[in-house]
N, C-alpha and C positions, 0 to 999 in steps of 0.2 A: 513536465509533460510526461505522460505515461503512454507508451506505445504497446498496444496489446493486439492480441489476435481476436477473432469473432466471439470467442468464448470468455473474453475479459481476462486472459492470462498474459502477464508480462512476457514480452518476446523479443525485446531489444535491450541494450545497455542503457542504464540511466546513471550518469556520472553524479548528478546532484543528490540522487538517492544514496548511492555509495558514500559520497562525502558526508552526508548528514548521519546516516544510520550506521555506517561501518560494514554493513552487508556487502558480500561480494555478488557478482552477477549471477553466479551459481546458486546463491542463497536466496536471492529474491525473484529469480525466474518463476514463471508459472504462477502460483499462489503463495510462493515463499515470502513475498513482501509482507504478507499478513503476519508473519512471525515477529515483525518489528513493531506492531501495534500492541499497546498495552493489552494483557490477557482479559481484563474486565470490559475493554472496549471492543475487542476483536469480533465477537459474533455480530454485533450490530453493524460494524464498518463493513464486514464481508456481505451481510445481508443486503445493505444499501447499495454496494457496488454491484452485486449480482443483479439486483433490481434494475439498476441504471443500464447495465448491459443488455438485460433482456427486453427492457422497454425502449431503449434508445434515448433515454431522457438524461438531463444533466445530473452529474454526480456532485453532491456537497455533503460534507461529513466533518464534524469536529471530533477529534480524538487525540489520545496521548500517543506520541511516536517516540520510540526508543532513540536516543541520541547515541552517537559513536561512544561516548564515555559511559554508557549504561543507564544514564538518567533519562527520564521521560519528559517530553515537552509538548505542550498543547499546540496542536496543528490543525489547520482547516485545509481540506482538499476539495 
């Protein structure tokens, strides 16, 4: 579960995200979470997220997410 403000920025702590990615709360807040997305997938993931926030529609996206050990794993959100 992501808790965001009206602009779609992460605004609360996410223990499961921290445990999976190894990012700290300071690193993923706002739009920092996108830094854990594989660089090749990041532009489309951010675009789909912004569109869902803007239109109020469901967000679903398949992408590679960096695991805390530095490897990438396919994830659906």
